[in-house]
C-alpha positions as CSV (number, residue, x, y, z in Angstrom):
1,X,57.8,213.0,6.1
2,X,59.4,216.4,5.5
3,X,58.3,219.2,7.7
4,X,56.4,221.9,5.6
5,X,56.5,225.6,5.9
6,X,52.9,225.5,6.9
7,X,53.7,223.4,10.0
8,X,56.3,225.9,10.9
9,X,53.9,228.8,10.5
10,X,51.3,227.0,12.7
11,X,53.7,226.5,15.5
12,X,55.1,230.0,15.4
13,X,51.5,231.5,15.0
14,X,52.3,233.3,11.8
15,X,51.4,232.9,8.2
16,X,53.5,230.8,5.8
17,X,54.4,233.8,3.8
18,X,55.9,235.3,7.0
19,X,58.0,232.1,7.4
20,X,59.2,232.5,3.8
21,X,60.2,236.1,4.5
22,X,62.1,235.1,7.6
23,X,64.0,232.5,5.6
24,X,64.9,235.3,3.2
25,X,65.8,237.9,5.8
26,X,63.1,240.2,4.6
27,X,63.5,243.6,6.3
28,X,59.7,243.9,6.9
29,X,59.8,241.2,9.6
30,X,60.2,242.4,13.2
31,X,63.1,240.9,15.4
32,X,60.5,239.4,17.8
33,X,58.6,237.6,14.9
34,X,62.0,236.6,13.3
35,X,63.2,234.9,16.6
36,X,59.8,233.2,17.1
37,X,59.8,231.7,13.6
38,X,63.5,230.6,13.9
39,X,62.7,228.9,17.2
40,X,59.8,226.9,15.5
41,X,62.1,226.0,12.7
42,X,64.7,224.6,15.1
43,X,62.1,222.8,17.2
44,X,60.7,221.0,14.1
45,X,64.1,220.6,12.5
46,X,62.8,222.4,9.4
47,X,65.3,222.9,6.6
48,X,64.3,225.6,4.1
49,X,64.6,224.6,0.4
50,X,67.5,226.3,-1.4
51,X,65.2,228.6,-3.2
52,X,63.2,229.5,-0.1
53,X,66.4,230.2,1.8
54,X,68.2,232.2,-0.9
55,X,68.8,235.9,-0.3
56,X,65.8,237.9,-1.4
57,X,67.7,239.5,-4.3
58,X,68.7,236.1,-5.7
59,X,65.4,234.4,-6.0
60,X,62.2,235.3,-7.8
61,X,59.5,236.9,-5.6
62,X,56.4,235.1,-7.0
63,X,52.9,236.5,-7.0
64,X,50.3,233.8,-7.7
65,X,47.5,235.0,-10.1
66,X,44.6,232.7,-9.7
67,X,42.1,232.4,-12.6
68,X,38.8,230.6,-12.2
69,X,38.8,226.9,-12.9
70,X,37.6,226.1,-16.4
71,X,38.6,223.6,-19.1
72,X,38.5,226.4,-21.7
73,X,36.4,229.5,-21.1
74,X,38.8,231.4,-18.9
75,X,41.5,231.7,-21.6
76,X,39.0,232.9,-24.2
77,X,37.8,235.8,-22.1
78,X,39.8,239.1,-22.7
79,X,38.7,240.4,-19.2
80,X,41.2,238.0,-17.6
81,X,44.0,238.7,-20.1
82,X,43.6,242.5,-19.6
83,X,43.5,242.1,-15.9
84,X,46.7,240.0,-16.0
85,X,48.3,242.7,-18.1
86,X,47.7,245.2,-15.4
87,X,49.0,242.8,-12.7
88,X,52.2,242.1,-14.7
89,X,52.9,245.8,-15.4
90,X,52.9,246.6,-11.6
91,X,54.9,243.5,-10.8
92,X,57.5,244.4,-13.3
93,X,57.9,247.8,-11.8
94,X,58.5,246.4,-8.3
95,X,60.6,243.3,-9.6
96,X,58.0,240.6,-8.6
97,X,57.1,237.7,-10.9
98,X,53.4,236.9,-11.6
99,X,52.7,233.2,-11.9
100,X,49.4,232.1,-13.5
101,X,47.6,229.4,-11.6
102,X,44.4,227.6,-13.0
103,X,43.0,224.2,-13.6
104,X,40.1,222.4,-15.3
105,X,38.2,222.2,-11.9
106,X,38.5,223.2,-8.3
107,X,40.4,220.0,-7.4
108,X,43.2,220.6,-10.0
109,X,43.5,224.3,-9.2
110,X,43.7,223.6,-5.5
111,X,46.4,221.0,-6.0
112,X,48.5,223.5,-8.1
113,X,48.0,226.2,-5.5
114,X,49.1,223.9,-2.6
115,X,52.2,222.8,-4.5
116,X,53.2,226.4,-4.9
117,X,52.5,227.4,-1.4
118,X,54.6,224.4,0.0
119,X,57.6,225.7,-2.0
120,X,57.7,228.8,0.1
121,X,58.3,230.9,-3.0
122,X,54.9,232.6,-3.3
123,X,54.7,235.9,-1.5
124,X,50.9,236.1,-1.9
125,X,48.1,235.7,-4.5
126,X,45.7,237.7,-6.5
127,X,42.3,235.9,-7.0
128,X,40.9,237.2,-10.3
129,X,37.2,236.3,-9.4
130,X,34.8,236.0,-6.6
131,X,32.3,233.2,-6.1
132,X,29.6,232.4,-3.3
133,X,31.4,229.2,-2.3
134,X,35.1,228.8,-3.2
135,X,37.4,226.2,-1.9
136,X,40.4,228.1,-3.2
137,X,39.7,231.2,-1.0
138,X,38.9,228.8,1.9
139,X,42.4,227.2,1.5
140,X,44.1,230.6,1.3
141,X,42.4,231.7,4.6
142,X,43.2,228.4,6.4
143,X,46.8,228.4,5.2
144,X,47.3,232.1,6.2
145,X,48.4,233.1,2.8
146,X,48.1,236.8,1.9
147,X,45.7,237.4,-0.9
148,X,43.8,240.1,-2.8
149,X,40.4,239.5,-4.3
150,X,39.2,241.1,-7.6
151,X,35.6,241.3,-6.8
152,X,33.3,241.5,-3.8
153,X,34.2,239.1,-0.9
154,X,31.6,236.5,0.1
155,X,33.1,235.9,3.5
156,X,35.5,237.7,5.9
157,X,34.6,241.0,4.3
158,X,36.3,243.1,6.9
159,X,39.6,241.2,6.6
160,X,39.7,240.8,2.9
161,X,41.7,243.2,0.6
162,X,39.5,243.6,-2.5
163,X,39.5,245.5,-5.7
164,X,36.1,245.8,-7.4
165,X,33.6,247.8,-9.5
166,X,30.3,248.9,-8.3
167,X,28.6,246.2,-10.2
168,X,25.1,246.9,-8.7
169,X,25.4,250.5,-9.9
170,X,26.7,249.4,-13.2
171,X,23.8,247.0,-13.8
172,X,21.3,249.7,-12.9
173,X,22.9,252.3,-15.2
174,X,23.0,249.9,-18.1
175,X,19.3,249.3,-17.7
176,X,18.6,253.0,-17.2
177,X,20.4,253.6,-20.5
178,X,18.1,251.2,-22.4
179,X,15.1,252.8,-20.6
180,X,16.2,256.3,-21.7
181,X,16.0,255.0,-25.3
182,X,12.4,254.1,-24.8
183,X,12.7,250.4,-24.1
184,X,10.3,248.9,-21.6
185,X,10.7,245.2,-22.4
186,X,14.3,244.7,-21.1
187,X,15.9,241.2,-20.6
188,X,18.9,240.3,-18.5
189,X,21.5,237.7,-19.7
190,X,24.1,236.6,-17.2
191,X,26.5,233.8,-16.5
192,X,26.7,231.5,-13.6
193,X,25.0,233.2,-10.7
194,X,27.6,232.0,-8.2
195,X,30.0,234.6,-9.6
196,X,29.2,237.7,-7.5
197,X,29.8,240.3,-10.3
198,X,27.0,238.8,-12.4
199,X,24.7,238.5,-9.4
200,X,25.2,242.2,-8.6
201,X,24.7,243.3,-12.2
202,X,21.5,241.3,-12.2
203,X,20.4,242.9,-8.9
204,X,21.1,246.4,-10.4
205,X,19.0,245.5,-13.4
206,X,16.1,244.4,-11.3
207,X,16.5,247.6,-9.1
208,X,16.3,249.7,-12.2
209,X,13.1,247.9,-13.4
210,X,11.6,248.6,-10.0
211,X,12.5,252.2,-10.0
212,X,10.9,252.7,-13.4
213,X,7.8,250.7,-12.5
214,X,8.5,247.9,-14.9
215,X,7.7,244.3,-14.0
216,X,10.5,241.8,-13.3
217,X,9.5,239.1,-15.7
218,X,11.2,235.8,-14.9
219,X,11.2,234.7,-18.6
220,X,13.3,237.7,-19.4
221,X,16.0,236.9,-16.9
222,X,18.4,234.2,-18.2
223,X,21.6,232.6,-16.9
224,X,23.7,230.6,-19.2
225,X,27.2,229.3,-20.1
226,X,27.2,227.7,-23.5
227,X,23.6,226.7,-24.0
228,X,22.3,228.4,-27.2
229,X,18.9,226.8,-26.7
230,X,18.3,229.2,-23.8
231,X,18.8,232.2,-26.0
232,X,16.5,230.7,-28.7
233,X,13.8,230.4,-26.0
234,X,14.2,233.9,-25.0
235,X,14.0,235.2,-28.6
236,X,11.1,233.0,-29.5
237,X,8.8,234.5,-26.7
238,X,5.6,235.8,-28.1
239,X,6.2,239.0,-26.3
240,X,9.9,239.0,-26.8
241,X,12.1,241.7,-25.3
242,X,13.3,244.7,-27.3
243,X,16.5,245.1,-25.4
244,X,18.9,243.2,-23.3
245,X,21.5,243.9,-20.6
246,X,24.2,241.2,-21.0
247,X,26.9,240.7,-18.3
248,X,29.8,239.9,-20.6
249,X,30.8,240.8,-24.2
250,X,31.3,237.1,-25.0
251,X,27.8,236.3,-24.1
252,X,26.6,239.3,-26.1
253,X,28.4,237.9,-29.2
254,X,26.6,234.6,-28.6
255,X,23.3,236.5,-28.4
256,X,24.1,238.2,-31.7
257,X,24.7,234.8,-33.4
258,X,21.3,233.5,-32.0
259,X,19.6,236.6,-33.5
260,X,21.2,236.0,-36.9
261,X,20.2,232.4,-36.9
262,X,16.6,233.5,-36.2
263,X,16.5,236.2,-38.8
264,X,16.6,239.0,-36.2
265,X,18.9,242.0,-36.5
266,X,20.8,244.1,-33.9
267,X,19.8,246.8,-33.0
268,X,16.6,247.0,-35.2
269,X,15.0,243.9,-33.5
270,X,17.0,243.8,-30.3
271,X,19.2,246.4,-28.6
272,X,22.1,245.1,-26.6
273,X,24.4,246.7,-23.9
274,X,27.0,244.4,-22.5
275,X,30.0,244.6,-20.0
276,X,33.9,244.7,-20.1
277,X,34.4,246.7,-23.3
278,X,36.7,243.9,-24.6
279,X,37.9,243.5,-28.2
280,X,34.7,241.4,-28.7
281,X,32.8,244.6,-28.3
282,X,34.4,246.0,-31.5
283,X,34.6,242.7,-33.4
284,X,30.9,242.1,-33.7
285,X,29.2,243.3,-36.9
286,X,27.3,246.1,-35.2
287,X,29.9,247.0,-32.5
288,X,28.6,246.7,-29.0
289,X,27.7,249.5,-26.6
290,X,29.5,248.1,-23.5
291,X,30.2,249.1,-19.9
292,X,34.0,249.6,-19.5
293,X,35.0,248.1,-16.1
294,X,38.7,249.1,-16.5
295,X,40.0,245.6,-16.4
296,X,43.7,246.8,-16.6
297,X,43.3,249.1,-13.6
298,X,41.6,246.3,-11.6
299,X,44.7,244.2,-12.1
300,X,47.2,247.0,-11.5
301,X,45.5,248.0,-8.3
302,X,45.3,244.4,-7.1
303,X,49.0,243.9,-7.6
304,X,49.8,247.3,-6.0
305,X,47.7,246.3,-2.8
306,X,49.2,242.9,-2.6
307,X,52.8,244.0,-2.9
308,X,52.3,246.9,-0.5
309,X,50.9,244.4,2.1
310,X,53.8,242.0,1.5
311,X,56.3,244.7,2.2
312,X,54.3,246.3,5.0
313,X,52.5,243.5,6.9
314,X,50.8,245.8,9.3
315,X,48.7,247.7,6.7
316,X,44.9,247.4,7.2
317,X,42.8,245.6,4.6
318,X,41.8,248.1,1.8
319,X,38.7,248.1,-0.4
320,X,39.1,249.9,-3.6
321,X,36.2,250.6,-6.2
322,X,37.4,251.1,-9.7
323,X,35.1,253.4,-11.7
324,X,33.2,252.3,-14.8
325,X,31.8,254.0,-17.8
326,X,29.4,253.3,-20.7
327,X,31.1,253.3,-24.2
328,X,28.4,253.9,-26.8
329,X,28.5,252.2,-30.1
330,X,26.0,250.9,-32.6
331,X,24.2,248.0,-30.7
332,X,21.4,250.1,-29.2
333,X,18.7,252.2,-30.9
334,X,16.0,254.5,-29.7
335,X,12.5,253.1,-30.1
336,X,10.1,255.2,-32.1
337,X,7.6,257.0,-30.0
């Protein structure tokens, strides 16, 4: 069986990306590290692949961009497309090539990532999401692959380079906005709670309720993917909410459809504020008030941090918070006094 770059890295006590940079005579590697890696290569009789051993100027410098595993939903969400646009723009400026990695499930995505890592062509990775338990991040850590997380790290927080919004604050401000319009019966609609951005937005919503002396009603707090029956149950409550904080514009569009099917209208019967300020926010019939999380800047900053750490390995892990803002449109109304 052929010796892999990971085995060389383990013997030399460095990351696989460092071995790759040694193979390509990257100027960021010290002479001491270079010699240690070459000794490990000689000891294991490791032969770099032609692409891995090519001069740095003659081979593509790949940045893996890892989308959450999903059979379909990921590619329908403009948040990821806009984030990828930000990553691509910075990579183009620095002559790196972003390579999109995803799969129908964790197993497929992990297999794709492992294959790219073994090739020795990937300088590092940007993970476009953050979950409570993630085998992909576990593999990146175990393999010593440099990565940047878009979101809040669930583990190894001090060592993780991350770009994020203050989602707790954003969730609180979205709820405060509805409260300022006179709403007191406010629901929360989020996606899978394992995604930390949604969990933080929900926590911000709950904190705002507490600060305003409003009860946190379990029946008003809903997590869903594609189950429209959940929305119907929320809207059929005898004491149904007059407003909702929704963690994503796509979910807000689904909520609008459920309202139409039940003969309810937005914002007359239900005010909605959502997140991401994606094209969906302006394609709905009432145009969504939405929290703009600056998706493009999230991607641009993530690529900037990753490439700076590739070229300067001794940099300390940075944590950058990208600001958000509320874009007001027509989906919220002030309740009559």
